[in-house]
PyMOL commands that place a pseudoatom at each C-alpha (Angstrom):
pseudoatom trace, name=CA, resn=MET, resi=1, chain=A, elem=C, hetatm=0, pos=[-19.716, -17.119, -0.082]
pseudoatom trace, name=CA, resn=ILE, resi=2, chain=A, elem=C, hetatm=0, pos=[-23.271, -15.841, 0.025]
pseudoatom trace, name=CA, resn=SER, resi=3, chain=A, elem=C, hetatm=0, pos=[-26.097, -17.896, 1.510]
pseudoatom trace, name=CA, resn=THR, resi=4, chain=A, elem=C, hetatm=0, pos=[-29.806, -17.345, 0.916]
pseudoatom trace, name=CA, resn=VAL, resi=5, chain=A, elem=C, hetatm=0, pos=[-32.971, -18.945, 2.236]
pseudoatom trace, name=CA, resn=SER, resi=6, chain=A, elem=C, hetatm=0, pos=[-35.161, -18.701, -0.861]
pseudoatom trace, name=CA, resn=ALA, resi=7, chain=A, elem=C, hetatm=0, pos=[-35.070, -18.666, -4.632]
pseudoatom trace, name=CA, resn=GLU, resi=8, chain=A, elem=C, hetatm=0, pos=[-36.374, -15.090, -4.661]
pseudoatom trace, name=CA, resn=GLU, resi=9, chain=A, elem=C, hetatm=0, pos=[-33.594, -13.907, -2.359]
pseudoatom trace, name=CA, resn=ALA, resi=10, chain=A, elem=C, hetatm=0, pos=[-31.002, -15.744, -4.465]
pseudoatom trace, name=CA, resn=LEU, resi=11, chain=A, elem=C, hetatm=0, pos=[-32.262, -14.081, -7.653]
pseudoatom trace, name=CA, resn=ARG, resi=12, chain=A, elem=C, hetatm=0, pos=[-32.135, -10.631, -6.013]
pseudoatom trace, name=CA, resn=ILE, resi=13, chain=A, elem=C, hetatm=0, pos=[-28.526, -11.200, -4.970]
pseudoatom trace, name=CA, resn=LEU, resi=14, chain=A, elem=C, hetatm=0, pos=[-27.555, -12.673, -8.344]
pseudoatom trace, name=CA, resn=ALA, resi=15, chain=A, elem=C, hetatm=0, pos=[-28.913, -9.535, -10.013]
pseudoatom trace, name=CA, resn=ILE, resi=16, chain=A, elem=C, hetatm=0, pos=[-26.208, -7.459, -8.287]
pseudoatom trace, name=CA, resn=SER, resi=17, chain=A, elem=C, hetatm=0, pos=[-23.438, -10.016, -7.720]
pseudoatom trace, name=CA, resn=THR, resi=18, chain=A, elem=C, hetatm=0, pos=[-21.759, -12.658, -9.848]
pseudoatom trace, name=CA, resn=PRO, resi=19, chain=A, elem=C, hetatm=0, pos=[-20.386, -15.614, -7.887]
pseudoatom trace, name=CA, resn=ASP, resi=20, chain=A, elem=C, hetatm=0, pos=[-18.026, -18.165, -9.428]
pseudoatom trace, name=CA, resn=VAL, resi=21, chain=A, elem=C, hetatm=0, pos=[-20.445, -21.051, -8.824]
pseudoatom trace, name=CA, resn=LEU, resi=22, chain=A, elem=C, hetatm=0, pos=[-24.067, -21.397, -7.707]
pseudoatom trace, name=CA, resn=ILE, resi=23, chain=A, elem=C, hetatm=0, pos=[-24.792, -24.240, -5.287]
pseudoatom trace, name=CA, resn=SER, resi=24, chain=A, elem=C, hetatm=0, pos=[-28.504, -24.769, -4.791]
pseudoatom trace, name=CA, resn=ASP, resi=25, chain=A, elem=C, hetatm=0, pos=[-30.147, -27.098, -2.287]
pseudoatom trace, name=CA, resn=VAL, resi=26, chain=A, elem=C, hetatm=0, pos=[-32.898, -28.540, -4.450]
pseudoatom trace, name=CA, resn=GLY, resi=27, chain=A, elem=C, hetatm=0, pos=[-36.060, -29.312, -2.557]
pseudoatom trace, name=CA, resn=MET, resi=28, chain=A, elem=C, hetatm=0, pos=[-35.793, -26.613, 0.107]
pseudoatom trace, name=CA, resn=PRO, resi=29, chain=A, elem=C, hetatm=0, pos=[-39.111, -25.744, 1.772]
pseudoatom trace, name=CA, resn=ASN, resi=30, chain=A, elem=C, hetatm=0, pos=[-41.069, -22.925, 0.114]
pseudoatom trace, name=CA, resn=THR, resi=31, chain=A, elem=C, hetatm=0, pos=[-38.684, -22.900, -2.854]
pseudoatom trace, name=CA, resn=ASP, resi=32, chain=A, elem=C, hetatm=0, pos=[-39.162, -23.997, -6.430]
pseudoatom trace, name=CA, resn=ASP, resi=33, chain=A, elem=C, hetatm=0, pos=[-35.569, -24.710, -7.403]
pseudoatom trace, name=CA, resn=ASP, resi=34, chain=A, elem=C, hetatm=0, pos=[-36.419, -25.455, -11.025]
pseudoatom trace, name=CA, resn=GLN, resi=35, chain=A, elem=C, hetatm=0, pos=[-37.864, -21.956, -11.129]
pseudoatom trace, name=CA, resn=LEU, resi=36, chain=A, elem=C, hetatm=0, pos=[-34.642, -20.542, -9.632]
pseudoatom trace, name=CA, resn=ILE, resi=37, chain=A, elem=C, hetatm=0, pos=[-32.368, -22.019, -12.269]
pseudoatom trace, name=CA, resn=ARG, resi=38, chain=A, elem=C, hetatm=0, pos=[-34.795, -21.422, -15.139]
pseudoatom trace, name=CA, resn=ARG, resi=39, chain=A, elem=C, hetatm=0, pos=[-35.229, -17.744, -14.208]
pseudoatom trace, name=CA, resn=LEU, resi=40, chain=A, elem=C, hetatm=0, pos=[-31.489, -17.367, -13.754]
pseudoatom trace, name=CA, resn=ARG, resi=41, chain=A, elem=C, hetatm=0, pos=[-30.803, -18.915, -17.167]
pseudoatom trace, name=CA, resn=ALA, resi=42, chain=A, elem=C, hetatm=0, pos=[-33.474, -16.768, -18.837]
pseudoatom trace, name=CA, resn=GLY, resi=43, chain=A, elem=C, hetatm=0, pos=[-31.855, -13.567, -17.576]
pseudoatom trace, name=CA, resn=GLU, resi=44, chain=A, elem=C, hetatm=0, pos=[-28.227, -14.419, -18.323]
pseudoatom trace, name=CA, resn=PRO, resi=45, chain=A, elem=C, hetatm=0, pos=[-26.419, -12.555, -21.064]
pseudoatom trace, name=CA, resn=LYS, resi=46, chain=A, elem=C, hetatm=0, pos=[-25.696, -14.562, -24.180]
pseudoatom trace, name=CA, resn=GLY, resi=47, chain=A, elem=C, hetatm=0, pos=[-22.451, -16.492, -23.877]
pseudoatom trace, name=CA, resn=ARG, resi=48, chain=A, elem=C, hetatm=0, pos=[-22.220, -16.172, -20.082]
pseudoatom trace, name=CA, resn=ARG, resi=49, chain=A, elem=C, hetatm=0, pos=[-23.580, -19.048, -18.029]
pseudoatom trace, name=CA, resn=LEU, resi=50, chain=A, elem=C, hetatm=0, pos=[-23.079, -19.225, -14.266]
pseudoatom trace, name=CA, resn=PRO, resi=51, chain=A, elem=C, hetatm=0, pos=[-21.895, -22.746, -13.382]
pseudoatom trace, name=CA, resn=ALA, resi=52, chain=A, elem=C, hetatm=0, pos=[-24.501, -24.359, -11.121]
pseudoatom trace, name=CA, resn=LEU, resi=53, chain=A, elem=C, hetatm=0, pos=[-24.602, -27.412, -8.852]
pseudoatom trace, name=CA, resn=ALA, resi=54, chain=A, elem=C, hetatm=0, pos=[-27.823, -28.941, -7.529]
pseudoatom trace, name=CA, resn=LEU, resi=55, chain=A, elem=C, hetatm=0, pos=[-27.556, -30.578, -4.096]
pseudoatom trace, name=CA, resn=THR, resi=56, chain=A, elem=C, hetatm=0, pos=[-30.446, -32.926, -3.478]
pseudoatom trace, name=CA, resn=ALA, resi=57, chain=A, elem=C, hetatm=0, pos=[-31.715, -35.799, -1.389]
pseudoatom trace, name=CA, resn=PHE, resi=58, chain=A, elem=C, hetatm=0, pos=[-33.117, -37.231, -4.610]
pseudoatom trace, name=CA, resn=ALA, resi=59, chain=A, elem=C, hetatm=0, pos=[-30.524, -39.624, -6.051]
pseudoatom trace, name=CA, resn=ARG, resi=60, chain=A, elem=C, hetatm=0, pos=[-32.358, -41.471, -8.826]
pseudoatom trace, name=CA, resn=ALA, resi=61, chain=A, elem=C, hetatm=0, pos=[-31.233, -41.191, -12.440]
pseudoatom trace, name=CA, resn=GLU, resi=62, chain=A, elem=C, hetatm=0, pos=[-34.518, -39.410, -13.238]
pseudoatom trace, name=CA, resn=ASP, resi=63, chain=A, elem=C, hetatm=0, pos=[-33.787, -36.810, -10.538]
pseudoatom trace, name=CA, resn=ARG, resi=64, chain=A, elem=C, hetatm=0, pos=[-30.337, -36.136, -12.010]
pseudoatom trace, name=CA, resn=LYS, resi=65, chain=A, elem=C, hetatm=0, pos=[-31.836, -35.835, -15.486]
pseudoatom trace, name=CA, resn=GLN, resi=66, chain=A, elem=C, hetatm=0, pos=[-34.483, -33.394, -14.232]
pseudoatom trace, name=CA, resn=VAL, resi=67, chain=A, elem=C, hetatm=0, pos=[-31.994, -30.990, -12.639]
pseudoatom trace, name=CA, resn=MET, resi=68, chain=A, elem=C, hetatm=0, pos=[-29.691, -31.161, -15.650]
pseudoatom trace, name=CA, resn=LEU, resi=69, chain=A, elem=C, hetatm=0, pos=[-32.573, -30.385, -18.013]
pseudoatom trace, name=CA, resn=ALA, resi=70, chain=A, elem=C, hetatm=0, pos=[-33.599, -27.506, -15.761]
pseudoatom trace, name=CA, resn=GLY, resi=71, chain=A, elem=C, hetatm=0, pos=[-30.198, -25.866, -16.294]
pseudoatom trace, name=CA, resn=TYR, resi=72, chain=A, elem=C, hetatm=0, pos=[-27.734, -27.150, -13.717]
pseudoatom trace, name=CA, resn=GLN, resi=73, chain=A, elem=C, hetatm=0, pos=[-24.366, -28.491, -14.896]
pseudoatom trace, name=CA, resn=ALA, resi=74, chain=A, elem=C, hetatm=0, pos=[-23.868, -30.864, -11.961]
pseudoatom trace, name=CA, resn=HIS, resi=75, chain=A, elem=C, hetatm=0, pos=[-25.926, -32.925, -9.514]
pseudoatom trace, name=CA, resn=LEU, resi=76, chain=A, elem=C, hetatm=0, pos=[-24.814, -34.258, -6.131]
pseudoatom trace, name=CA, resn=ALA, resi=77, chain=A, elem=C, hetatm=0, pos=[-27.018, -36.421, -3.922]
pseudoatom trace, name=CA, resn=LYS, resi=78, chain=A, elem=C, hetatm=0, pos=[-27.059, -36.157, -0.139]
pseudoatom trace, name=CA, resn=PRO, resi=79, chain=A, elem=C, hetatm=0, pos=[-25.404, -37.376, 1.931]
pseudoatom trace, name=CA, resn=PHE, resi=80, chain=A, elem=C, hetatm=0, pos=[-22.230, -36.583, 0.038]
pseudoatom trace, name=CA, resn=ASP, resi=81, chain=A, elem=C, hetatm=0, pos=[-18.517, -36.719, 0.607]
pseudoatom trace, name=CA, resn=VAL, resi=82, chain=A, elem=C, hetatm=0, pos=[-17.086, -33.224, 1.152]
pseudoatom trace, name=CA, resn=ALA, resi=83, chain=A, elem=C, hetatm=0, pos=[-14.064, -34.044, -1.016]
pseudoatom trace, name=CA, resn=LYS, resi=84, chain=A, elem=C, hetatm=0, pos=[-16.408, -34.901, -3.889]
pseudoatom trace, name=CA, resn=LEU, resi=85, chain=A, elem=C, hetatm=0, pos=[-18.284, -31.628, -3.380]
pseudoatom trace, name=CA, resn=LEU, resi=86, chain=A, elem=C, hetatm=0, pos=[-15.012, -29.694, -3.523]
pseudoatom trace, name=CA, resn=LEU, resi=87, chain=A, elem=C, hetatm=0, pos=[-13.928, -31.474, -6.705]
pseudoatom trace, name=CA, resn=ILE, resi=88, chain=A, elem=C, hetatm=0, pos=[-17.227, -30.724, -8.423]
pseudoatom trace, name=CA, resn=VAL, resi=89, chain=A, elem=C, hetatm=0, pos=[-17.189, -27.052, -7.375]
pseudoatom trace, name=CA, resn=ALA, resi=90, chain=A, elem=C, hetatm=0, pos=[-13.561, -26.664, -8.503]
pseudoatom trace, name=CA, resn=GLY, resi=91, chain=A, elem=C, hetatm=0, pos=[-14.418, -28.215, -11.868]
pseudoatom trace, name=CA, resn=LEU, resi=92, chain=A, elem=C, hetatm=0, pos=[-17.407, -25.937, -12.311]
pseudoatom trace, name=CA, resn=ALA, resi=93, chain=A, elem=C, hetatm=0, pos=[-15.350, -22.868, -11.371]
pseudoatom trace, name=CA, resn=GLU, resi=94, chain=A, elem=C, hetatm=0, pos=[-12.753, -23.787, -13.994]
pseudoatom trace, name=CA, resn=ARG, resi=95, chain=A, elem=C, hetatm=0, pos=[-15.443, -23.990, -16.671]
pseudoatom trace, name=CA, resn=GLY, resi=96, chain=A, elem=C, hetatm=0, pos=[-16.952, -20.652, -15.704]
for i in range(1, 96): cmd.bond("trace and resi %d" % i, "trace and resi %d" % (i + 1))
show_as sticks, trace
zoom trace
């Protein structure tokens, strides 16, 4: 597991490392998470898409739609059940 504090740091690490799943805390201070996933998607090779989960305090249907349109495959609102988080991550890892 690799943890970063900004979108820029995450993109630098993703340029040299390929994790099984990206989990991004959407709405972190000083971070534009839509920019993170959009830049990641723009630089991915054709046919290879890193599975990505957006964690967020925003739980409305519109919030889920926004992160999915940005490029995430899953959305989980805080607070969340750890078992649910593990199930989602396992499902994303299987797809990847």
